Wavefront OBJ file of the C-alpha trace (Angstrom):
o trace
v 69.035 101.350 157.397
v 68.406 97.888 155.709
v 66.956 99.764 152.705
v 70.012 102.074 152.485
v 72.138 98.980 152.294
v 70.047 97.301 149.580
v 70.144 100.618 147.383
v 73.957 100.942 148.036
v 74.544 97.428 147.202
v 72.453 97.837 143.939
v 74.216 100.816 142.923
v 77.747 99.213 143.391
v 76.546 96.179 141.642
v 75.415 98.324 138.683
v 78.818 100.176 138.582
v 80.719 96.960 138.667
v 78.599 95.238 135.841
v 79.154 98.371 133.844
v 82.799 98.594 134.434
v 83.331 94.981 133.580
v 81.121 94.857 130.693
v 83.062 97.601 129.052
v 86.056 95.378 128.779
v 84.006 92.555 127.023
v 82.738 94.474 123.926
v 82.655 92.296 120.740
v 85.657 92.597 118.301
v 83.190 93.914 115.728
v 82.546 96.919 117.825
v 86.197 98.044 117.644
v 86.825 96.840 114.011
v 83.612 98.781 112.969
v 84.939 101.945 114.470
v 88.511 101.371 112.736
v 87.127 101.246 109.419
v 85.111 104.469 109.365
v 88.160 106.736 109.036
v 91.888 106.210 108.435
v 93.580 105.507 111.974
v 96.854 107.832 111.919
v 99.730 106.579 114.200
v 100.061 108.743 117.090
v 103.957 108.133 117.638
v 107.074 109.371 115.717
v 108.115 108.660 112.247
v 110.975 106.423 113.736
v 108.233 104.593 115.974
v 106.212 104.174 112.985
v 108.991 102.671 110.924
v 109.557 100.110 113.655
v 106.000 99.154 113.775
v 105.895 99.065 109.825
v 108.805 96.622 109.977
v 107.354 94.573 112.477
v 103.914 94.214 110.733
v 105.668 93.959 107.133
v 103.639 97.070 105.972
v 104.398 100.239 104.168
v 104.071 103.820 105.727
v 101.805 106.188 104.262
v 102.698 109.985 105.200
v 100.225 112.641 104.749
v 102.404 115.651 104.737
v 100.110 118.794 105.047
v 100.164 122.277 106.112
v 97.413 123.776 108.566
v 96.674 126.659 105.910
v 96.125 124.218 102.982
v 92.595 123.860 101.723
v 93.177 120.583 99.765
v 94.818 119.105 102.898
v 91.668 119.890 104.895
v 89.640 118.528 102.231
v 91.558 115.029 102.209
v 91.048 114.923 106.031
v 87.271 115.431 105.611
v 86.370 113.365 102.620
v 88.706 111.188 101.360
v 90.347 109.902 104.504
v 86.876 109.130 105.981
v 85.566 106.930 103.280
v 84.966 103.739 104.468
v 86.682 101.774 101.634
v 89.830 103.959 101.934
v 89.754 103.911 105.753
v 89.470 99.775 105.697
v 92.202 99.485 103.059
v 94.744 101.894 104.636
v 94.157 100.711 108.221
v 94.702 97.088 107.032
v 97.685 97.514 104.840
v 99.680 100.710 106.048
v 100.812 102.657 109.082
v 99.643 105.953 108.347
v 101.026 109.039 109.809
v 100.066 112.880 109.642
v 103.001 114.998 109.333
v 102.754 118.779 109.657
v 105.261 120.289 107.101
v 105.924 123.474 109.078
v 107.006 121.823 112.217
v 110.583 120.523 113.157
v 109.734 117.027 111.924
v 107.798 118.209 108.911
v 110.662 120.540 107.822
v 113.170 117.638 107.851
v 110.656 115.286 105.957
v 110.091 118.070 103.184
v 113.870 118.354 102.778
v 114.526 114.554 102.702
v 111.883 113.950 100.138
v 112.113 117.303 98.141
v 108.506 118.218 98.760
v 107.412 121.461 97.119
v 103.677 121.129 97.041
v 100.714 120.364 99.477
v 99.248 118.104 100.301
v 102.184 115.561 99.585
v 101.206 111.970 100.014
v 104.415 109.538 100.529
v 104.355 105.737 100.594
v 107.851 104.616 102.116
v 109.274 101.442 103.292
v 110.231 100.709 106.928
v 113.845 102.201 106.110
v 112.422 105.357 104.948
v 112.942 104.543 101.153
v 110.565 106.373 99.137
v 108.162 104.004 97.172
v 105.738 106.565 95.601
v 105.132 110.293 96.013
v 101.818 111.786 94.994
v 100.992 115.465 95.186
v 97.642 117.117 95.522
v 94.068 116.187 96.364
v 92.776 112.791 95.505
v 89.357 111.342 96.040
v 88.943 107.973 97.579
v 88.922 105.904 94.322
v 91.931 107.791 93.196
v 93.890 107.235 96.422
v 93.004 103.578 96.357
v 94.169 103.144 92.874
v 97.440 104.551 93.897
v 97.800 102.297 96.835
v 96.729 99.088 94.842
v 99.168 100.059 92.321
v 102.212 99.855 94.939
v 102.449 96.119 94.943
l 1 2 3 4 5 6 7 8 9 10 11 12 13 14 15 16 17 18 19 20 21 22 23 24 25 26 27 28 29 30 31 32 33 34 35 36 37 38 39 40 41 42 43 44 45 46 47 48 49 50 51 52 53 54 55 56 57 58 59 60 61 62 63 64 65 66 67 68 69 70 71 72 73 74 75 76 77 78 79 80 81 82 83 84 85 86 87 88 89 90 91 92 93 94 95 96 97 98 99 100 101 102 103 104 105 106 107 108 109 110 111 112 113 114 115 116 117 118 119 120 121 122 123 124 125 126 127 128 129 130 131 132 133 134 135 136 137 138 139 140 141 142 143 144 145 146 147 148 149
């Protein structure tokens, strides 16, 4: 009986230490993960605009189609380059928009988009700052982003 209590106490202690330890990860752990690929905001465009205004950032919109080869290439190459991820995560609220769903169709019409991928830089009020069409490698995309300011 005493042996069972000791074993149960050890297991409970291990579980508590594991749970508490998870909340105390070094900040570098999270920032290293953030800079491995671009973080795309999961909310709506309207919410992204509010966030951009609060953080004094521009919005980067990746307007894509599911069937678009260059769109898929951007996601698997350019958006995963560490230099691109670090710069965009720091300086933009990035959002992915499927051009074929309801919101995407509104974006396509509003910004008169005709090609995929369409990469838009807009301000927190929705004003278009820059529109770039097609595939870009990391160096090219960073050059576009650096020349916005």
